[in-house]
C-alpha positions in Angstrom: -10.1 -26.0 -13.7 -11.1 -22.9 -11.9 -10.9 -19.6 -13.9 -9.7 -16.8 -11.6 -10.9 -13.9 -13.7 -14.2 -12.9 -15.3 -15.0 -13.9 -18.8 -17.8 -12.2 -20.8 -19.9 -14.2 -23.3 -21.2 -12.0 -26.1 -22.8 -14.3 -28.7 -24.7 -11.4 -30.4 -21.7 -9.1 -30.5 -23.4 -6.2 -28.7 -20.6 -5.7 -26.1 -17.9 -6.0 -28.8 -19.7 -3.4 -30.9 -20.0 -1.0 -28.0 -16.3 -1.4 -27.1 -15.2 -0.8 -30.7 -13.9 -4.3 -31.2 -15.6 -5.0 -34.5 -13.5 -3.9 -37.4 -15.8 -2.9 -40.3 -13.5 -4.4 -43.0 -12.9 -7.7 -41.1 -16.4 -9.1 -40.8 -18.0 -10.2 -37.5 -14.8 -11.3 -35.8 -13.4 -9.1 -33.1 -10.1 -7.4 -33.0 -7.7 -8.7 -30.2 -8.3 -6.3 -27.3 -7.0 -6.0 -23.8 -8.9 -4.0 -21.2 -7.2 -3.4 -17.8 -9.9 -2.7 -15.2 -8.9 -1.7 -11.7 -10.5 -3.0 -8.5 -12.9 0.0 -8.5 -14.2 -1.1 -12.0 -12.5 1.8 -13.8 -11.0 1.0 -17.2 -7.3 2.1 -16.8 -6.0 1.0 -20.2 -7.1 -0.4 -23.5 -4.9 -2.0 -26.1 -6.2 -3.1 -29.5 -4.4 -5.4 -31.9 -5.5 -6.3 -35.4 -6.9 -9.9 -35.7 -3.7 -11.0 -37.5 -1.4 -9.7 -34.8 -0.9 -11.5 -31.5 -1.0 -9.8 -28.1 2.1 -9.2 -26.1 1.6 -10.9 -22.7 4.8 -9.4 -21.3 3.6 -5.9 -22.1 0.2 -6.5 -20.5 1.9 -7.7 -17.3 4.3 -4.7 -17.4 1.3 -2.4 -17.8 -0.6 -3.9 -14.8 2.5 -3.9 -12.6 3.2 -0.2 -13.6 -0.3 0.8 -12.8 -0.2 -0.9 -9.4 3.2 0.7 -8.7 2.0 4.1 -9.7 -1.1 3.9 -7.6 0.7 2.5 -4.5 3.6 4.9 -4.6 2.2 8.0 -6.4 4.9 7.9 -9.0 5.1 7.5 -12.8 6.9 4.7 -14.7 8.9 5.4 -17.8 8.8 3.6 -21.2 9.9 -0.1 -20.9 9.9 0.2 -17.1 11.5 -1.6 -15.2 14.1 -1.9 -17.9 14.2 1.8 -19.1 17.3 2.7 -21.0 17.7 6.0 -19.1 16.8 5.3 -15.5 16.5 1.5 -15.3 14.1 0.3 -12.7 13.7 3.6 -11.0 10.4 5.6 -11.0 9.6 9.1 -11.9 8.5 11.6 -9.2 5.6 13.8 -10.4 6.9 17.2 -11.3 6.8 20.1 -8.9 4.1 22.6 -9.6 5.5 25.6 -7.7 8.9 27.2 -6.9 9.0 26.0 -3.3 8.5 22.3 -4.3 11.0 22.7 -7.1 13.7 24.0 -4.8 12.9 21.2 -2.2 13.4 18.7 -5.0 16.8 20.1 -5.9 17.8 20.1 -2.2 16.8 16.4 -1.9 18.9 15.7 -5.1 21.9 17.5 -3.5 21.6 15.2 -0.5 21.3 12.1 -2.6 17.8 11.3 -1.6 16.5 11.5 -5.2 18.1 11.9 -8.6 17.3 14.8 -11.0 18.3 15.9 -14.4 16.8 19.3 -13.5 14.0 20.6 -11.3 11.4 19.0 -13.5 12.6 15.5 -14.2 13.4 13.7 -11.0 13.4 10.0 -10.2 14.1 7.6 -7.4 14.4 3.9 -6.4 11.5 2.4 -4.6 
């Protein structure tokens, strides 16, 4: 079988210690950790679970998809996206940082190009 992702061996525990994965009260075993690293080698997210709690693969996949969507479309994704209770699978448009942009957003909302609760919180379908 070919493994399509990097695996790091750490028999002495040096990397695990540097990454804060050794719980002082749990002995030498590592906590369950997920590190999401982008193609540029930048750590974008870290999730730590106690040894006795399993990881949530669906949440990890959602996180990766949300980061990819955010990077590609310059938007934000809400809690539980794409199944958010408030806006469903829509994405959040970054807030305006000046009056001109805020007014333009409201005009786009009037035309139905985007949806807004107010000038600050606007969202759209991709």
